[in-house]
C-alpha positions in Angstrom: 0.1 0.0 0.1 2.6 2.6 0.7 3.9 1.9 -3.2 0.6 3.5 -4.3 1.4 6.7 -3.9 4.6 6.2 -5.6 2.5 4.7 -8.9 -0.1 7.2 -9.4 2.4 9.9 -9.0 4.5 8.2 -12.2 0.6 8.9 -14.2 -0.4 11.7 -12.4 -0.8 13.9 -16.3 -2.4 11.3 -17.4 -5.2 10.7 -14.6 -5.5 14.2 -14.9 -7.4 14.5 -17.2 -9.9 12.2 -15.6 -10.2 9.0 -18.4 -12.9 7.3 -17.8 -12.1 4.0 -19.1 -8.9 4.4 -17.1 -10.6 5.0 -13.9 -12.7 2.2 -14.6 -10.5 -0.1 -14.8 -7.9 0.9 -11.5 -11.3 1.5 -9.6 -12.4 -2.4 -9.9 -8.9 -3.5 -9.2 -8.1 -1.0 -6.4 -10.3 1.5 -5.0 -7.4 3.1 -3.1 -6.0 4.5 -6.2 -9.0 6.2 -7.1 -9.1 7.6 -3.7 -5.9 9.1 -4.0 -6.4 10.7 -7.4 -9.3 12.2 -6.3 -7.6 13.8 -3.3 -4.6 15.1 -5.1 -7.3 16.9 -7.5 -9.1 17.9 -5.0 -5.8 19.9 -3.4 -5.2 21.2 -6.5 -9.0 22.6 -7.4 -8.6 24.4 -3.7 -5.4 25.6 -4.7 -6.7 27.3 -7.9 -9.6 28.9 -6.0 -7.3 29.7 -3.4 -4.9 31.9 -6.3 -8.0 33.2 -7.8 -9.2 34.6 -4.5 -5.8 35.9 -3.2 -2.9 37.0 -4.9 0.3 35.0 -4.0 3.4 36.9 -5.7 5.1 38.5 -2.4 2.7 41.8 -2.2 0.7 42.6 0.6 -2.3 45.0 0.9 -2.5 48.2 3.2 -2.8 46.5 6.5 0.4 44.1 5.8 -2.0 41.2 4.6 -1.7 39.0 1.8 -4.0 41.3 -0.9 -7.8 39.9 -2.2 -7.6 39.9 -6.0 -11.6 41.0 -6.6 -10.8 44.4 -4.2 -7.0 45.7 -5.2 -4.7 46.0 -7.8 -5.2 45.9 -11.7 -7.1 48.9 -13.2 -9.2 49.8 -9.9 -5.4 51.0 -8.8 -3.8 51.8 -12.0 -6.1 53.8 -13.4 -5.7 56.1 -10.2 -1.6 55.8 -11.2 -2.4 56.9 -14.8 -4.8 60.0 -13.5 -1.7 61.0 -11.0 1.2 60.6 -13.9 -1.5 62.8 -16.3 -1.1 65.8 -13.3 2.2 65.2 -12.8 3.5 65.4 -16.2 1.2 68.3 -17.2 3.5 70.1 -14.2 6.5 69.3 -15.6 6.4 70.0 -19.7 3.9 73.0 -19.1 7.2 74.0 -17.6 9.9 72.3 -19.7 8.5 72.9 -22.8 8.3 76.6 -22.0 11.6 76.9 -20.1 13.7 77.9 -23.1 11.5 80.4 -23.7 11.3 82.1 -20.0 15.4 82.0 -20.2 15.5 84.3 -23.2 12.6 86.6 -23.1 12.3 87.1 -19.6 15.9 86.4 -18.2 17.7 87.4 -21.1 20.0 84.4 -21.4 21.7 84.2 -25.5 20.1 80.8 -27.6 23.3 78.7 -26.8 23.3 79.6 -22.8 19.6 78.4 -22.5 20.0 75.3 -24.3 22.5 74.8 -22.1 20.6 75.3 -19.2 18.0 73.7 -20.1 19.5 70.4 -21.0 21.2 70.7 -17.7 17.7 70.7 -15.9 16.2 68.3 -17.7 19.2 66.1 -17.3 19.1 66.3 -13.3 15.5 66.2 -14.0 16.2 62.5 -15.4 18.8 61.3 -13.0 17.3 62.0 -10.1 15.5 59.6 -10.0 18.2 56.7 -9.8 18.6 57.9 -6.3 14.8 57.9 -5.8 14.9 54.4 -7.7 17.1 53.1 -5.0 15.4 54.5 -2.1 12.2 53.1 -3.0 13.3 49.6 -4.0 16.0 49.6 -0.7 14.3 51.5 1.9 11.5 53.4 2.0 8.9 51.5 -0.2 7.0 53.2 -3.6 4.4 54.7 -1.5 6.1 57.0 1.1 8.5 57.6 -1.4 6.0 58.8 -4.0 4.0 60.9 -1.0 7.4 62.6 -0.1 8.3 63.2 -3.4 4.7 64.8 -4.1 5.3 67.1 -1.1 8.5 68.6 -2.8 7.0 68.8 -5.9 4.1 70.8 -4.5 7.3 73.2 -2.5 8.7 74.1 -5.7 5.8 74.7 -7.6 4.6 77.3 -4.7 8.2 78.8 -4.5 7.5 79.2 -8.3 4.7 81.0 -8.2 5.6 83.2 -5.4 8.4 84.5 -7.3 6.0 86.0 -9.6 3.6 87.9 -7.3 6.4 88.9 -4.7 7.3 92.0 -5.8 10.7 91.9 -4.5 11.0 88.6 -6.3 9.5 89.5 -9.3 12.2 88.8 -12.6 12.4 92.5 -13.8 11.7 96.1 -12.7 11.6 97.3 -16.0 15.5 97.0 -17.3 16.7 94.0 -19.5 18.7 92.4 -16.5 16.4 89.9 -14.3 17.2 90.3 -10.8 19.7 88.2 -8.9 17.0 87.2 -6.0 14.4 86.3 -8.8 17.3 84.0 -10.3 18.0 82.6 -7.0 14.5 81.7 -5.9 13.4 80.7 -9.9 16.2 78.0 -9.9 15.7 76.5 -6.7 12.2 76.0 -7.2 13.0 74.1 -10.5 15.3 72.2 -8.7 13.0 71.4 -6.1 10.5 70.0 -9.0 13.2 68.0 -10.8 14.3 66.5 -7.2 10.7 65.7 -6.7 10.4 63.7 -10.1 13.0 62.5 -9.3 11.2 59.6 -6.3 8.0 60.8 -8.5 8.4 59.0 -11.2 10.4 55.7 -11.3 8.2 55.3 -7.7 4.7 55.6 -9.1 5.3 53.9 -12.6 6.7 50.7 -10.8 4.2 50.9 -8.3 1.5 51.3 -11.5 2.8 47.8 -12.0 3.4 46.1 -9.5 -0.6 46.0 -9.6 -0.6 43.3 -11.8 0.4 40.0 -10.7 2.8 38.3 -13.1 1.5 34.6 -12.3 -1.9 35.5 -13.5 -2.1 35.2 -17.4 -4.6 37.3 -17.5 -3.2 40.5 -15.2 -0.1 39.8 -17.1 -1.7 40.7 -20.6 -3.3 43.7 -18.8 0.4 44.8 -17.7 1.4 45.1 -21.2 -1.5 46.9 -21.9 -0.5 49.3 -18.6 2.6 51.1 -20.3 1.2 51.8 -23.4 -1.9 53.5 -21.4 0.7 54.7 -19.2 2.3 56.6 -21.8 -1.1 58.0 -23.7 -1.4 59.4 -20.2 1.6 61.0 -20.1 1.3 62.4 -23.6 -2.5 63.7 -22.6 -0.6 65.7 -20.0 2.1 66.6 -22.4 -0.6 68.0 -24.3 -2.4 70.3 -22.5 0.7 71.2 -20.8 2.2 72.4 -24.0 -1.0 73.8 -25.1 -3.4 75.1 -22.1 -0.7 75.9 -20.0 1.6 77.6 -22.7 -1.1 80.0 -23.7 -1.8 80.9 -20.2 1.8 81.7 -19.7 1.9 83.5 -23.4 -0.9 85.3 -23.0 -2.3 86.1 -19.4 1.3 85.3 -17.1 3.5 82.8 -16.3 2.1 83.4 -12.4 -1.2 82.3 -13.5 -0.2 79.1 -14.8 2.1 78.5 -11.7 -1.0 78.3 -9.8 -3.4 76.3 -12.0 -0.7 74.2 -12.1 0.0 73.7 -8.0 -3.9 73.4 -7.7 -3.7 70.3 -9.8 -0.8 68.8 -8.5 -2.2 69.1 -5.2 -5.4 68.0 -5.7 -4.1 64.7 -7.1 -1.9 64.2 -4.4 -4.4 64.0 -2.2 -6.9 61.3 -4.2 -3.4 58.8 -4.3 -3.4 59.1 -0.4 -7.2 58.2 -0.4 -6.7 55.4 -2.5 -4.3 53.5 -0.1 -6.9 50.8 0.5 -6.6 49.6 -3.3 -2.8 49.0 -3.6 -0.8 46.2 -3.5 2.0 46.9 -1.7 5.6 45.8 -2.4 7.9 45.5 0.6 11.2 47.2 0.5 14.1 44.2 0.8 16.9 46.4 1.3 19.9 47.4 -0.6 19.1 45.9 -4.5 22.8 46.3 -4.5 24.1 44.3 -2.1 23.5 40.9 -3.6 24.9 41.7 -7.0 28.2 42.7 -5.2 28.3 39.5 -3.4 27.7 37.1 -6.3 30.9 39.3 -7.7 33.0 38.9 -4.8 32.0 35.4 -4.6 32.7 34.7 -8.3 36.4 36.2 -7.9 36.6 34.4 -4.4 36.1 31.1 -6.6 38.1 32.2 -9.6 40.0 29.5 -9.7 37.8 26.4 -9.2 36.4 24.3 -12.2 33.1 25.2 -13.4 30.3 21.9 -13.4 29.2 20.4 -16.6 26.3 20.1 -15.3 24.5 23.3 -14.2 21.9 21.3 -11.5 25.3 20.9 -9.6 25.0 24.7 -8.8 23.3 26.0 -5.6 19.7 27.3 -5.7 17.7 27.9 -2.5 13.7 27.4 -2.3 13.9 30.4 0.7 14.7 33.0 -1.8 12.2 35.4 -1.9 10.6 36.3 -5.3 10.9 34.4 -8.0 13.3 32.2 -9.6 15.8 32.2 -12.3 16.8 30.0 -14.7 20.7 29.1 -15.5 21.7 30.3 -18.8 24.7 29.9 -20.8 26.4 33.7 -21.0 28.8 35.3 -18.7 29.6 31.8 -16.8 32.6 33.0 -15.1 29.9 34.5 -12.8 28.4 31.2 -12.1 31.2 30.3 -10.1 29.5 31.8 -7.4 27.2 29.4 -6.9 29.5 26.6 -6.7 29.1 25.0 -3.3 32.5 24.2 -1.7 31.9 22.3 1.2 28.7 19.6 0.4 28.8 17.8 3.2 27.9 20.9 5.4 24.7 23.0 5.5 24.8 25.5 2.7 21.8 27.7 3.8 24.4 28.9 6.5 27.1 29.7 4.3 28.3 33.6 3.9 26.2 34.8 0.6 29.7 36.4 0.3 31.3 32.9 -0.5 28.2 31.5 -2.0 25.4 32.7 -3.9 22.0 31.0 -5.5 21.6 30.3 -8.8 18.7 33.2 -9.0 21.3 35.7 -7.6 23.9 34.8 -10.6 21.2 35.0 -12.9 19.9 38.8 -11.8 23.8 40.0 -12.0 24.0 38.9 -15.7 20.7 40.8 -15.8 22.2 44.3 -15.0 25.6 43.5 -17.0 23.7 42.5 -20.1 21.6 45.9 -19.6 25.0 48.2 -20.1 25.4 47.8 -23.8 21.9 48.1 -24.0 21.3 51.0 -22.5 25.0 53.1 -24.1 23.0 52.5 -27.5 20.3 53.9 -26.7 21.9 57.4 -25.8 22.0 58.5 -29.4 18.1 58.2 -29.9 18.0 60.3 -26.7 20.0 62.9 -27.8 18.0 63.3 -30.7 14.4 63.6 -28.6 16.4 66.0 -26.7 16.6 68.5 -29.2 12.6 68.7 -29.6 12.7 70.3 -26.5 15.0 73.5 -27.1 15.9 74.2 -30.9 12.6 73.0 -31.8 10.7 74.7 -29.8 13.0 78.0 -30.6 12.6 77.7 -34.1 8.8 77.2 -33.6 9.5 81.0 -31.9 10.6 82.1 -35.2 7.6 81.2 -37.5 4.5 82.6 -38.4 1.7 81.7 -35.3 -0.9 83.1 -36.3 -4.5 80.6 -36.6 -7.0 83.2 -37.7 -6.7 86.5 -37.3 -6.2 86.7 -33.6 -5.4 83.5 -32.1 -1.5 83.7 -31.7 0.0 79.7 -31.2 2.7 79.6 -28.3 6.0 78.3 -29.6 5.7 75.4 -27.2 2.4 74.2 -28.2 3.9 73.0 -31.7 4.8 70.0 -29.7 1.0 69.4 -29.4 1.6 67.0 -32.9 4.1 65.2 -31.0 1.6 64.2 -28.4 -1.1 63.8 -30.9 0.8 61.7 -33.0 2.0 59.6 -30.1 -1.9 59.1 -28.5 -3.1 58.3 -31.7 -0.4 55.5 -33.0 -0.1 53.9 -29.6 -3.5 53.5 -29.6 -3.9 51.7 -32.8 -0.7 49.9 -31.9 -2.5 48.6 -28.5 -6.0 48.2 -29.9 -4.8 46.4 -33.9 -1.3 45.8 -34.3 -0.7 43.8 -31.2 -3.7 41.3 -31.5 -2.7 40.7 -34.7 1.1 40.9 -34.1 0.3 38.2 -31.6 -1.7 35.4 -33.9 1.6 35.9 -36.6 5.0 35.9 -33.7 3.4 33.8 -31.1 5.0 36.2 -28.7 2.4 37.7 -26.0 4.0 41.0 -26.5 3.8 41.1 -30.4 7.0 41.9 -30.7 9.9 41.6 -28.7 10.5 44.7 -26.5 14.3 45.6 -28.5 12.5 44.9 -31.1 10.1 47.8 -30.5 13.1 49.7 -29.4 15.1 49.1 -32.7 11.9 50.4 -34.5 11.8 53.3 -33.0 15.3 54.3 -33.5 14.8 54.4 -37.1 11.8 57.2 -36.7 14.3 59.4 -35.1 16.6 58.8 -37.9 13.7 60.2 -39.9 13.0 62.8 -38.0 16.3 64.3 -37.4 16.4 64.1 -41.8 12.8 66.3 -42.1 13.7 68.6 -39.4 17.1 68.9 -41.7 15.0 69.7 -44.4 12.7 72.2 -43.0 15.4 74.0 -41.3 17.0 74.6 -44.9 14.0 75.8 -46.3 13.5 77.9 -43.1 17.0 79.5 -44.1 16.3 80.2 -47.4 13.1 82.0 -46.5 15.6 84.2 -44.4 17.8 85.0 -47.1 15.2 85.8 -49.8 13.4 88.3 -46.8 16.2 89.7 -44.9 14.1 92.4 -43.4 10.9 89.5 -42.3 13.3 86.7 -41.8 10.9 83.7 -41.3 8.4 85.1 -39.7 6.1 84.6 -43.0 6.7 81.0 -43.0 3.7 78.6 -41.1 4.8 77.2 -38.1 3.0 73.9 -39.3 5.9 73.3 -41.7 7.9 71.7 -38.2 4.6 69.2 -37.7 5.9 66.6 -40.2 9.3 66.0 -37.7 6.9 66.5 -34.4 4.5 63.6 -35.5 7.2 61.4 -36.3 9.3 62.1 -33.2 5.5 61.1 -31.6 5.1 57.9 -33.5 8.7 57.0 -32.8 8.5 57.7 -29.3 5.5 55.3 -29.1 7.9 52.4 -29.9 11.1 53.2 -28.5 10.2 55.1 -25.2 7.5 52.2 -24.1 9.7 49.8 -25.3 12.3 51.2 -23.0 9.8 51.6 -20.1 8.7 47.6 -20.5 12.1 46.8 -20.8 13.8 48.4 -17.9 11.1 47.2 -15.7 10.9 43.7 -16.8 14.3 42.2 -16.9 15.9 44.0 -14.1 15.6 41.6 -11.0 12.2 41.9 -8.7 13.6 43.8 -6.7 15.0 46.7 -8.0 12.0 47.7 -10.2 11.9 51.2 -9.2 15.7 51.5 -10.1 14.6 49.6 -13.4 12.0 53.0 -14.1 14.9 55.1 -13.2 17.6 53.5 -15.6 15.1 53.9 -19.0 14.8 57.6 -17.5 18.5 57.9 -16.8 18.8 57.5 -20.6 17.1 60.6 -21.3 19.0 62.7 -18.8 22.7 61.7 -19.6 21.3 62.5 -23.1 20.4 65.7 -22.5 24.4 66.5 -20.8 25.8 64.4 -24.2 23.7 67.0 -25.9 25.3 70.2 -24.3 29.0 68.7 -24.5 27.7 67.9 -28.6 26.8 71.6 -29.2 30.1 72.8 -27.5 32.1 70.4 -28.7 30.5 71.0 -32.6 30.4 74.8 -31.5 34.5 75.0 -30.9 35.2 72.4 -34.0 33.2 74.4 -36.8 34.4 77.8 -35.4 38.0 77.3 -36.1 37.3 75.7 -39.5 35.0 79.3 -40.3 31.5 79.5 -39.0 29.8 78.3 -36.1 26.7 76.2 -36.3 25.7 78.0 -33.2 25.0 82.3 -33.6 23.7 83.8 -31.1 20.5 83.7 -32.5 18.7 81.5 -35.0 18.9 82.9 -38.3 23.3 82.9 -37.6 23.3 79.1 -36.8 23.2 76.1 -39.3 20.8 73.6 -37.4 20.4 71.8 -40.6 24.0 70.6 -40.4 23.5 69.8 -36.9 20.6 67.6 -37.6 22.3 66.2 -40.2 25.1 65.1 -37.9 22.4 63.5 -35.4 20.3 61.7 -38.0 24.2 60.1 -39.2 24.9 59.4 -35.4 21.8 57.5 -34.8 22.3 55.7 -37.9 25.5 54.4 -37.3 24.6 53.0 -33.5 21.2 51.4 -35.2 23.8 49.3 -36.6 25.6 48.6 -33.8 22.5 48.0 -31.7 21.0 45.4 -34.2 23.8 42.5 -33.3 23.1 43.4 -29.7 20.0 43.2 -29.7 19.7 39.5 -31.7 22.0 38.0 -29.3 20.3 39.6 -26.0 19.3 37.0 -23.8 15.4 37.5 -21.6 15.1 36.8 -18.0 13.7 33.4 -17.7 11.5 32.6 -14.8 11.7 29.6 -13.3 9.1 29.2 -10.9 7.9 31.7 -7.7 9.6 29.9 -4.4 7.9 28.2 -2.3 8.7 30.6 0.7 6.8 33.0 -1.1 3.4 31.5 -0.8 
């Protein structure tokens, strides 16, 4: 009788199909076998029902309990996050897209200095998430980090409003130079906003994606749609920021616009806090960098040991919190960190600085494999940041009249990019993804890195179109020296903005999915920060590239960057960027084709 369970387990797959003939045959010979199978099936059904009711992915509800699936997470929570991100992006883009206009018009900086200032500020705002994401993952958790960041963000907006309305802090008093005190308060305010953005963006986006259970097929598919809808929310905030907010800045005052942004941000922060009961939370697990260093130290310490021929001999622990990863054959040197030296002793008691698990080793491989991908995205980022500086300044020099009375704010032309993005992502989500799933068999339609690469092609097209339009504008100026390009319609810029919006629908969404999905589970806020750091680094590289090109071209005769737009040769600069991205794409494609995606083995037993 003791042998019966072993016998039945060897046929568990066949028996689970409930073949009536087999049941009848076996029950006639020994009814205890059927009883045993029925008990196994009842346990499986009970477990399935239990997992449909509760969420076993290491998340907890607001009281620290296992979350109830029906009343927490998924779209009911994520739609709140999308609305919060909409309000934050409304504020950010309402400020950033018109910042170069404020610096040149109100603070009287020349074009080159203003472009560098915008690049530096945007760069800091995009790099701060590295700190905010680390703090959220390691210590505070995502919800507290978002709340704290929202407070800092509001402080910056309030200070920005005060700097416009308080008489002693106002920018100018009839002269051409801004007050020094206004410069101090203004830059303090926008830097507070950049710090607030640093904690807000990576934590809120990863928090929103955490609301979907990867172990549930239905919620896993919803998570793929989440990133598309998330970016539609961003684009909607961007659209209102570059239209309504920029219009108020242009035709009412910058201070009135600041009041509007502060009010919207305050209301959204209150809504976010009220929604606490329906969120799923991931507990911070300490520094996510420590296990990576432990793998590196252990691998170096055991560098002289021979690698086992069978990966099954490497150490793995079922007590690891979260999901276990499958072994891969790349970067085999790191596998030595999981070699068990003293097989007779308890491996669980060995120091993690001497013995790591396969999952920890694979997490280290994931981070190292990301480095060439991260580097190869930077030229694309340099192209994107031109839209916030030179593209906007070009719009300011063109005819922006619509009808007889309405004057379009310069930054509002960027609405074309938002419209292109929203339209394309909606079509992609509703039509292309279902079709591509059938063709490729991939849940996402196409692989994440393929999506990013296609977006790079759009960035090349953007720079080519931008170069051609700028050449036409310069020809306009040469033929009309008195009026310049003021009679040329601003909508000549529309094609390049629409193309860059469509490209963002591929690359930016693909980058968000990639950096959230492919980092270790304990680093997901930091993963979103890695994506944001691409754009931040690109801003600094853009400033550096402007400086280098300026000095080189100045030595050869005439600089491509003059004191005003009409003395610049931005068309040549755009051709240079198009060539850089084209060369970079040739490097990116083989890297992406050889990339090994994260492969999840199972959920650790201790997790449930």
